[in-house]
C-alpha positions in Angstrom: -102.7 -5.3 -79.4 -102.6 -2.2 -77.6 -103.7 -4.0 -74.5 -100.8 -6.4 -74.7 -98.4 -3.5 -75.0 -100.0 -1.7 -72.1 -99.9 -4.9 -70.0 -96.3 -5.3 -71.0 -95.4 -1.8 -70.0 -97.0 -2.2 -66.6 -95.3 -5.4 -65.8 -91.8 -4.3 -66.7 -89.6 -5.1 -63.7 -86.9 -2.8 -64.7 -89.0 0.4 -64.5 -89.9 1.3 -60.9 -93.3 2.6 -59.9 -93.7 6.2 -58.8 -95.2 5.0 -55.5 -92.2 2.9 -54.8 -89.8 5.8 -55.7 -91.7 8.2 -53.3 -91.8 5.6 -50.6 -88.1 4.8 -51.0 -87.2 8.5 -50.9 -89.3 9.0 -47.7 -87.8 5.9 -46.0 -84.3 7.0 -47.1 -84.8 10.5 -45.6 -86.2 9.0 -42.4 -83.2 6.7 -42.2 -80.8 9.6 -42.8 -82.5 11.6 -40.1 -82.3 8.8 -37.6 -78.6 8.1 -38.5 -77.8 11.8 -38.0 -79.8 12.0 -34.8 -78.5 8.9 -33.1 -75.6 7.2 -34.8 -73.5 10.2 -35.9 -73.3 11.8 -32.4 -72.2 8.4 -31.0 -69.5 8.2 -33.6 -68.4 11.8 -33.0 -68.4 11.1 -29.2 -66.3 7.9 -29.8 -64.0 9.9 -32.2 -63.6 12.7 -29.6 -62.8 10.2 -26.8 -60.3 8.4 -29.0 -58.7 11.7 -30.0 -58.5 12.7 -26.4 -57.0 9.4 -25.4 -54.4 9.6 -28.1 -53.6 13.2 -27.2 -53.4 12.2 -23.5 -51.2 9.3 -24.4 -49.0 11.6 -26.4 -48.8 14.0 -23.5 -48.0 11.2 -21.1 -45.4 9.9 -23.5 -43.8 13.3 -23.8 -43.9 13.7 -20.0 -42.4 10.3 -19.5 -39.7 11.2 -22.1 -39.0 14.4 -20.1 -38.8 12.4 -16.9 -36.4 9.9 -18.5 -34.3 12.7 -19.9 -34.1 14.3 -16.4 -33.3 10.9 -14.9 -30.6 10.4 -17.5 -29.1 13.8 -16.7 -29.2 13.1 -13.0 -27.5 9.7 -13.6 -24.8 11.3 -15.8 -24.2 13.9 -13.0 -24.0 11.2 -10.4 -21.7 9.2 -12.6 -19.4 12.2 -13.2 -19.4 12.9 -9.4 -18.5 9.3 -8.7 -15.7 9.4 -11.2 -14.4 12.6 -9.6 -14.6 11.0 -6.2 -12.8 7.9 -7.4 -10.0 10.1 -8.9 -9.8 12.0 -5.6 -9.6 8.7 -3.6 -6.9 7.3 -6.0 -4.9 10.6 -5.5 -5.2 10.4 -1.8 -4.1 6.7 -1.9 -1.1 7.7 -4.0 -0.2 10.5 -1.5 -0.6 8.2 1.5 1.5 5.5 -0.3 4.2 8.1 -0.9 4.0 9.3 2.7 4.2 5.7 4.0 7.2 5.0 1.7 8.9 8.2 3.0 8.2 7.3 6.6 9.5 3.8 6.0 12.7 5.2 4.4 13.2 7.6 7.3 12.7 4.8 9.8 15.1 2.6 7.8 17.7 5.3 7.7 17.2 6.0 11.4 17.6 2.3 12.2 20.7 2.1 9.9 22.2 5.1 11.6 21.4 3.6 15.0 23.0 0.3 14.0 26.1 2.2 12.6 26.4 4.3 15.8 26.0 1.2 18.0 28.6 -0.6 15.9 31.0 2.4 16.1 30.5 2.5 19.9 31.1 -1.2 20.2 34.2 -1.0 18.0 35.5 2.0 20.1 34.8 0.1 23.3 36.6 -3.0 22.0 39.5 -0.9 20.7 39.8 0.8 24.1 39.6 -2.5 25.8 42.2 -4.0 23.4 44.5 -1.0 23.9 44.2 -1.3 27.7 44.8 -5.0 27.5 47.8 -4.5 25.2 49.2 -1.8 27.6 48.9 -4.2 30.5 50.5 -7.0 28.6 53.2 -4.7 27.2 53.7 -3.3 30.7 54.1 -6.7 32.2 56.4 -7.8 29.4 58.4 -4.6 29.5 58.7 -4.8 33.3 59.9 -8.4 33.1 62.3 -7.4 30.3 63.5 -4.3 32.2 64.0 -6.4 35.3 66.1 -8.9 33.4 68.1 -6.1 31.7 68.5 -4.0 34.7 69.0 -6.9 36.9 66.9 -5.5 39.7 63.4 -6.2 40.6 60.7 -3.7 39.5 58.2 -5.0 41.9 57.3 -1.7 43.2 54.0 -0.9 41.6 54.4 2.9 41.4 57.8 2.5 39.8 56.5 -0.2 37.5 53.6 2.0 36.3 55.9 5.0 35.6 58.3 2.8 33.7 55.4 1.3 31.6 53.8 4.7 30.9 57.2 6.1 29.8 57.8 3.1 27.6 54.3 3.3 26.0 54.7 7.1 25.5 58.0 6.4 23.7 56.3 3.8 21.6 53.4 6.2 20.8 55.8 8.9 19.9 57.9 6.7 17.7 54.8 5.3 15.9 53.3 8.8 15.3 56.6 10.0 13.9 57.0 7.1 11.6 53.4 7.3 10.4 53.9 11.0 9.4 
């Protein structure tokens, strides 16, 4: 029986042999050495490159953000300047409009004054002409009337003119006296 127990102990698949354990530990150590020698440096290199790329991307993003901020400030400054310029142009346009209106008023007043002056001159000329015409007619009528009343002819032009002037002067004197 002891041989069956010994054979059973040797054939137990759950218990590893010492040779296998030693061989497994040696192969494991060789594998760890190879991973540390070749694989880990490649991972660290890839990690360092990735870290550098991320940091460079962050620096580029920060730089792009600063450039965008500077561009925004410049845009805002240009916009403020454009608004100021537009306000100045509007003010100039208002001033020019007011100046044009004032000039047009002055021109209209000058034209109205010229028209009124011309009308006064025309009225004065027509009045003078009418007075002269009336004097001639009154003179002729008064000469005819005086000739009929006096019974003698007043054909003499100098005498006729003196008589008419005296008559008109008497009329002017009587109309001025009755008007006051």
